[in-house]
C-alpha positions, 0 to 999 in steps of 0.5 A, a space after each residue: 504488532 500481533 497482526 501478521 499480514 506477511 502472507 496476505 496479498 492485496 489482490 486477494 482482499 480485492 476479491 471481497 472488499 471494495 473500499 480502502 484501495 489506493 489509486 492504481 497509479 501508486 505503485 511499488 519501486 522495489 520489485 516483489 516488496 510487501 510491507 504492512 503496519 500501522 500508518 504514521 500519517 504526514 500531510 506535506 503541502 507544496 515544496 516544504 518537506 519539514 513535516 516529513 523530516 520531523 516524522 522521520 525523527 519520531 517514527 517507530 519500528 514497523 510503522 508505514 509512513 503515509 504521505 499526503 502531498 496535497 495535490 503537488 505534482 512537481 516535487 519529490 519528497 523522498 530520496 536516498 537520505 530519507 530512505 536512510 533515515 527510515 531504515 535507521 528508525 525501523 520504518 517498514 515502508 513509505 506510501 507517497 501520493 506524489 513523487 520520489 527521486 534517487 531511484 538507484 540509491 533506493 533500489 540499492 538500499 532495498 527500502 520499500 517505496 510506493 509512489 506516483 513516479 519520479 521527479 528531479 525537483 525536490 522539496 526543501 526544509 522551509 519550516 512552514 506548513 505540514 502536519 503529522 498524525 492527522 487524518 489525510 487523503 492518499 491515493 483518494 483514500 482517507 487514512 488515519 493514524 494507526 490504520 493498517 496499511 498493506 502494500 505489495 506488487 499490486 498496490 496499496 490497501 488501507 484497513 480498519 484495525 478493528 476488522 483487519 484480522 478478520 479480513 486477513 483470515 478470509 484472504 488466507 483461506 482463499 489463498 490456501 484454496 487457490 492451488 487446488 482450483 488451479 489443479 482442477 483447471 489443469 485437469 480439465 474442469 472449466 472455471 464455471 464448473 468449479 465456481 458454479 456462478 449464477 446463470 446469466 440473465 436470459 440464458 438457460 443453464 445447460 447443467 442445473 
């Protein structure tokens, strides 16, 4: 894909966007990992992991698998084998509104996973429900196939492909300006002097 978000931080986008941010409980497992790419959506209900097996068999390089666990809070759908399958397909990372297992193996493999936590109880191949490429909800955010997903140490954000590049440019400019702001703070200026926020209601500003 031509869109490059490798230098964009989710927290920078959070300075000017309000929508698209997944629930904060969905956090990265690999310290410092950052991934981005078009979403491959998977709806995976209950204890049946069949749809995820199929998704890992058709996933394309650079995609980010996003898994809707449909409210399941018991079963881990991701582990050492699914990580190996994802790496073999060139998948950028996985976002799970649920749980994983085999943390040591995932850390050793270095495959980027964002999830709610860990569980020793796993999904099984039952051949039942589930769906790939459909609209889903992950971390309270609606995700459609092909939406742009950016995940890093602060969390996960989902962007509309039509506006992702515009948001990236704005974020890039903000990040480029940040070192100068820090330099000015270290030189003795106050944050109010640098940003000049509106005066608080009922207060008379000291400096017009």
